[in-house]
C-alpha positions in Angstrom: 109.5 46.4 163.6 106.7 48.3 164.0 106.5 48.4 159.4 106.2 44.8 159.3 103.2 45.6 162.7 101.8 47.4 160.2 101.6 45.4 157.5 100.4 42.4 159.0 97.6 44.3 160.2 97.0 46.4 156.8 97.4 42.6 155.3 94.4 40.8 158.1 91.8 44.6 157.8 92.6 44.2 154.0 91.2 40.6 154.0 88.5 40.5 157.0 87.2 43.6 154.5 87.7 40.4 151.1 86.0 38.0 152.8 83.1 40.5 155.1 81.7 41.9 151.5 82.3 37.9 149.4 78.6 37.1 151.9 77.3 41.2 150.2 77.8 40.6 146.4 74.5 38.8 145.4 72.7 41.7 147.0 74.7 44.4 144.4 71.8 44.1 142.6 68.6 43.9 145.2 70.5 47.4 146.7 70.8 49.2 142.9 67.2 48.4 141.8 64.7 50.9 141.9 60.9 50.7 142.4 58.8 52.6 139.9 55.7 51.6 141.8 52.4 50.8 140.5 51.6 51.6 136.9 48.3 51.5 134.3 49.1 47.6 134.1 48.0 48.1 130.2 48.6 52.0 128.7 49.1 51.1 125.0 47.4 49.5 122.1 48.7 46.8 120.2 49.5 47.2 116.1 50.0 43.9 115.7 48.7 40.2 115.9 48.1 36.3 115.2 48.6 35.8 111.0 50.9 38.8 111.0 54.1 39.5 109.6 56.1 40.6 112.3 57.3 43.9 111.9 61.0 43.2 110.8 64.0 45.7 112.1 68.0 45.5 113.6 68.9 46.5 116.4 71.6 46.0 118.8 73.5 43.9 121.4 74.3 43.9 124.2 77.5 41.8 122.9 78.4 44.5 119.9 76.5 42.7 116.9 73.3 43.4 115.4 69.9 41.7 115.2 67.9 41.5 112.7 65.0 40.5 113.2 64.9 38.5 109.0 68.3 37.2 110.1 66.3 33.9 111.6 63.8 33.9 109.5 63.3 29.7 107.4 66.5 28.8 110.4 64.2 29.3 114.1 61.5 30.5 115.5 61.7 33.7 117.7 60.0 34.4 120.5 60.1 38.9 121.0 60.7 39.0 125.5 60.3 42.7 125.6 60.4 44.1 130.1 59.9 48.0 130.5 63.0 49.5 131.8 66.6 47.9 133.6 67.3 47.8 137.4 64.0 47.5 137.9 62.8 44.5 140.8 60.0 42.1 138.0 61.9 42.0 135.1 65.3 41.7 136.9 63.9 38.7 138.1 61.8 38.1 134.7 65.2 37.9 132.9 67.1 35.5 135.0 64.2 33.0 135.7 64.1 32.6 131.4 67.2 30.4 132.8 65.4 27.4 133.3 63.0 27.8 129.9 65.9 27.1 128.0 65.3 23.1 127.5 62.2 24.3 125.9 63.3 26.6 123.6 65.8 24.7 122.6 62.7 22.1 122.1 60.6 25.3 120.7 63.6 25.1 117.3 63.2 29.2 119.2 65.5 32.8 120.0 64.8 34.5 122.8 65.8 37.9 121.8 65.4 40.1 125.3 64.0 43.7 123.6 64.3 46.7 126.4 63.6 50.7 125.1 67.0 51.3 127.8 70.5 52.1 125.9 73.6 49.4 125.6 75.4 51.2 128.7 73.1 50.9 130.8 71.8 46.7 129.9 75.5 46.4 130.0 75.9 46.8 133.1 71.9 45.0 134.3 72.9 42.6 132.2 76.3 41.2 133.9 74.7 42.1 137.4 71.8 39.8 136.8 74.4 37.0 135.9 74.5 34.8 133.0 71.5 35.3 130.2 72.4 33.1 127.7 70.1 34.5 125.3 71.0 38.4 122.8 69.5 41.6 124.5 69.4 44.0 122.6 68.7 47.9 123.0 64.9 49.8 121.2 66.7 52.8 122.9 66.5 55.1 119.5 65.3 56.1 117.5 64.3 55.5 121.9 61.6 52.6 121.6 60.6 52.8 117.7 60.1 48.5 118.2 58.6 49.1 120.9 55.9 51.3 118.8 56.0 49.8 115.3 53.9 46.5 117.5 52.4 48.7 120.0 54.3 48.6 122.8 55.6 51.9 123.5 53.8 53.6 126.1 53.4 57.4 126.3 55.7 56.8 129.6 58.6 56.2 127.4 58.5 52.7 128.9 58.0 49.4 126.7 54.8 47.2 127.5 55.5 43.4 129.3 54.1 40.7 126.6 56.0 37.8 125.0 55.2 37.9 121.1 56.2 34.1 119.6 57.2 34.2 116.0 57.6 31.0 113.9 59.9 30.2 111.2 58.4 32.3 108.0 58.1 35.4 110.8 54.8 35.0 110.9 52.9 35.6 114.5 51.1 33.5 116.1 51.3 34.5 119.6 51.2 38.3 121.3 50.8 38.6 124.9 50.8 41.9 127.0 50.7 41.3 130.3 50.2 43.3 133.3 53.3 45.9 133.6 53.5 45.6 136.9 54.0 41.9 137.6 56.2 38.6 135.8 54.1 36.3 133.5 53.9 32.9 133.9 56.2 31.3 132.4 54.2 28.3 132.0 52.4 30.1 129.6 55.6 31.0 128.2 56.7 26.7 127.6 52.4 26.0 125.9 53.0 29.4 123.6 56.5 27.5 122.4 55.1 23.9 122.0 53.8 25.0 120.1 55.5 26.8 118.1 57.2 23.6 117.0 54.1 22.1 116.3 
């Protein structure tokens, strides 16, 4: 009888712990973010410009395959979204925000490629906490920041700039937007550039 009573108490306590944590799940990401503090808004010199061929690259993705920029040539417009670092507040708001704009990417016949200098395990854990992202997330970890550097977006501290690079189906850069690293990019500005890609 005593054992049955203890078992019942254990079950009730277990259920209490499970249900008391249900509401806490959404805040797990927020609790684990690292605040970089105020950074120098810009710390690199852009090496690419509108009208030139986008430098090609091949990088591993969180989903396991290798992605090469030129694989989209003559098929899709491409937007590269460079973010400074995983597990930081602005980046963790920026990428889920593109879920809102998914239709605009589809209307612009464009794919979005998330670009980060973090390694695959870090990106895997971070993107899982952010929730379902509809786009590929690529790791520019090794050689560290090689693609960011090729585009002129690697900062002196090893992070990348916060930038959006718009590339048409011919592989030509149509726009290169480098934003203040401390601020989230304006989604409306992204949508405007996507419309231009379609034209």
